N, C-alpha and C positions, 0 to 999 in steps of 0.2 A: 502419425500419432503425436499429439501435443506433449510437451515436456511435463506440464502440470494440468490436470483436469479436476476442477472442483464441481461436484455434482450434488445438487439438492441439499446443500449444507444447512444444518440447523444447529444453532447454539443458543441455549437458554440459560439465564441466570435465575436460580431458584431462591426467592426471598420469602419473608413472612407474608408479604402482600400478595405474592403469586409469582408466576414465571415471567421473567422479562425476556421477550423474544428478540434478542439483540441481532441475531442473524437468522433469517427465516426463509428457507428454501432458495438459497443462492447458488447459482452455477456460473462458472466462467472458466476460461482456459488460457494458457500461455504457451505459445510455440517456442521452439528453441532459438529463434532469432528475433524475438518480439519484446517490446516494452509495453506493458499494460498499465494504464492509470486508473486507480479507483478514486472516485471523487464524490463528494456529497457534504452535507452539513455535519457539524460536530455531533457525535452521538448516533450517526446513521448505521454504524456497524462495520466500517472499513477496517479499523485496527483489529477488532475482534475476529473478523474473517481471516486475516493473515496470521493472527496469533494461533488460530487453529492449524494453519499450515505448518507452523513451527512446533505444534503441540504444547503451547504455552497456556492454554485455557485451563484454569484451576478452579476448584470450588470457591464460591457457589455456582460458578459457571460449568456447563457440561455440554459436550457435543452430543446431541440427541438424535441426529440423523444425517444421512448423506455419506459421500465418499470424497477423499482427497487423494487422487492418484498422481504420484510423482514417479515418472519414468517406469510406469507399469506396476508400481507397488502402492498399496493403500496405506497412507501415513497413519490413519486412525487406528488401524489394527497392528501397527508395529510395536515391538517390545521397547521397553525403556532403553535398553542397550542399543538397539537399532536406531532409535531417535537420537541418542547421544552422538552416534557416529554420523548421522545425517546432518545435524546442526553444525554449521561451519564449513563442512566439506561438500555436502550436497546442496544445502540451502543455507544462506547466511542472511542476517537481518541487521540493518542499521536503525536503531531506535530513535524516537523523537527525544530531544533534550540530551545532547551528548554529555553535558556536565554531570548528569545523573547516571549515565551508563558506564562511565570510566571510573576505575578504582582510584581514589585520590591519593592513596599511599603507595602506589606502584608506579614505576616509570612506564612511559608509553611503550618503550621497547620490550619491557618484561611482559606487558599485556598482549603484545603482538606475538611474542615467542611462545607464550602459554598456549595460544590457539594452534600455532604451527606444530609444537611438540605433541599436542593432543592427537593430531591426525597424521603426522608425517614421521617416518623413521629416519631422523637425521640427528646429528649431534647438537648440543647447545650452542657451540660456536657457529655452526652452519645456520641455526635458527636466528642468531643475532645478525648474521649477514643478510638473511632474508628479511628480517625486520627493517634493516636500514634501507634495503631496496624498496620495501613497501612504502616507507615514508617518502622516499624520492618519487615513487610512482604517483603519490597524491600531492606532490608539490611541496613537501617539507624536507628540509635539509637533513641528511642522515646523521649529522653531528648532534641532532636533538633527540637521539634515540634514548638518552638517559635523563631526559627532562621529565618532570611530573605534570599531570594534567593542569594544575593551577598556573603553570607557566605558559599556557597556550590561550589564545583568544577563543571565542565561541566558534568561529568559522574554522579555526585550526583544529579544535577538538573534533568537529564533525569530520574533518579530513582524516584524523586519526581513527575514528570509528570506521570510516570507509576502508582504511588500510587494514584494520583488523578483520573486517568482513570479507575482504578479497584475498586474505593472506594464503588461503588454502585452495584458491582457484575454484570457488563454488560454481555449481551449474545453474543456480538461480539466486538472484539478489533481491531482497525486499527492502525498500526504503520507506520508512514511516515518517512523513513530514520532515525531511532532512534539512530544509531551509527555513522552517518556521522560527520566528524570533530573531533572525539575522537581518542586517541592513541590506538594502537592495544591491549594493556593490558586491558584498560577500555572497549573496544569493546567486548573482550572475556568475561569479567565479566557481562556485560549487556546481552549478548546473553545467557549466562548460566542462568541468572535471568529470562529472558523471557521464556526460555524452562521450567524452574522450575514452573513458574506461570501457564503456559499453561497446564501442567500436573496436578498440584494441584487444579486449579480452573476449569479444563476441559473447557478451554476457546478457542473458534474458533478465529483465527487471520487472518487478511489480512496484509501482510508485503510488504511494498513498498521499493525498493532499486534498485540501479544500480550495486550493488556489488554481484557478483556470489557466493562468498564464504559465504556471509551472508545468502543467499537463501539456500545453501547446509546445513547450520548449523541449520536452523529453520523450513523449509517448506517441507511438503509432496507433494505438487502440485505447479506447476509454470505456469504462463501465460506470454508469451513474447510479449511485445508491441513495435510497430514501427510506428511512424508518425500517431498516433491517432487510430491505429487498433491493435487488437491482431492477431499475425501471427502464434502462436503455443501454444498449451496447452498439458501438459503431467505431469507424476509424475516427481519429481525432479531428482531422480536417473536415470530414463530413459532418461531425457533430457540431462543430463551431459554425459552419456555414449553413447548416439546415437541421437544427435540433427538432426532433419530432415529438417527444413526450412533453406535456405541459410543464413538468418540473424542470426538465433540461432547458426548455425555452426560458423559464423564469430565472434559472441560474445565469444564463447568458445575458439576459437583460439587466440583471443585478450587478454585473461586473463592468467596470469602466473599460473603454476601448480607446486607443490612441489613433485609430484609423477612422476615416469617414467623418460624417457630420457629428458635431457635439450634441449629446442628448442627455437628458436627465436619467439618473439611475432609478430603477423601479424595484423596490423591495418586495419580497414575497410575503403577502399578508398571513397572519396567524403564526402558529408555531408547530414544530413537529409533534406527533402524538406520543403519549406515554406508551411504551412498548409492553407494559403489563397488560393493558387492555386496548390494543390497537383498533382502529376503525374497521368495521365490516366492509368487505368489498375492497376497492382501491384505497390504499392507505393515504394517498395524496388528496382524496376527494374533498375533505373539509377545506382545503386551501386552493382548490382548482377552480378557475373561472368557467371551465367547460363541463363541469360535472353534471351528469344526468342521473336518472333513477338507477340504471344498471350499475353505475359506478359505486353506489351506496349499498348494493345488494350482492354483487358477484365480484370475486377477485379476477382481475384481467390475466389472460395468458399472453405469452410472447407471440407477436406476429412480426412479419418482415415488411418494412417499408423503406424504399430508397436505399437498400443495403443495410438498414439498421434493424436490430432486434428491439422491439418496443412492447412493453407491457401496458397497454392502454386500450380501453373499449372503443375509442374513436377510430382505431385502425381497423379497416375492413379488408 
């Protein structure tokens, strides 16, 4: 049994114009020794989907269907107290833009100890020692435990966020664009750290990004999202070498490669649809060069091809 199973998840945002179908019938799973990458263009529903896992979806958003099973329990039906205990101890999340996630008027050590004391029955002195070890774990000297967030660079703040997220040994870690906005050297250092922690702590991870190179560096499995739906799931290596869905193929072509012959990048024509009134049939069909009549009339179901799960009418 998988550690996490998301089944037919639907999350809509209810506005005056209508219901925005941000996540519409999405399913995926994460095993206990697995790293899953969620990839797609901005606004495709990646962050909304994992916010549901943390039960962070708030009005005007609402989970209108599906299940989120974590270690045999449905997160959607949990009480507020059960969710409070789950966050940080069962599932932890590192948010995008660490400078906004850290409290600017509290030392980083205090912010780490708060999480520890919330979930562990230990003294304040023991929690401070744990906080120092957490900073060392992520490559920050323990002497900086009494520093404030403004005394750290962007990359160091992200390391602090990872220290906070892993302080109580969670069973699943969610990383939302953890290297976005950082220079390439700092990105490399953080990705090396994430891989190191994943191996040392045997920590399953959901990694959200729009950067294909980040997925290649960190994830064994990838799910490609488009306009609120998953269109393809496969092992990362297989997806890069042989993408099946036209959208996955377009993503690969639009990304530069340092291997093989030099080639021009090909952008994806058009723009993602408005999710208040998404296209009938396949949501990618207005931008797909292979679209035929059935693509405009019927929503595709998942089929298997070359070990991939693909939602495309061209798969027989």
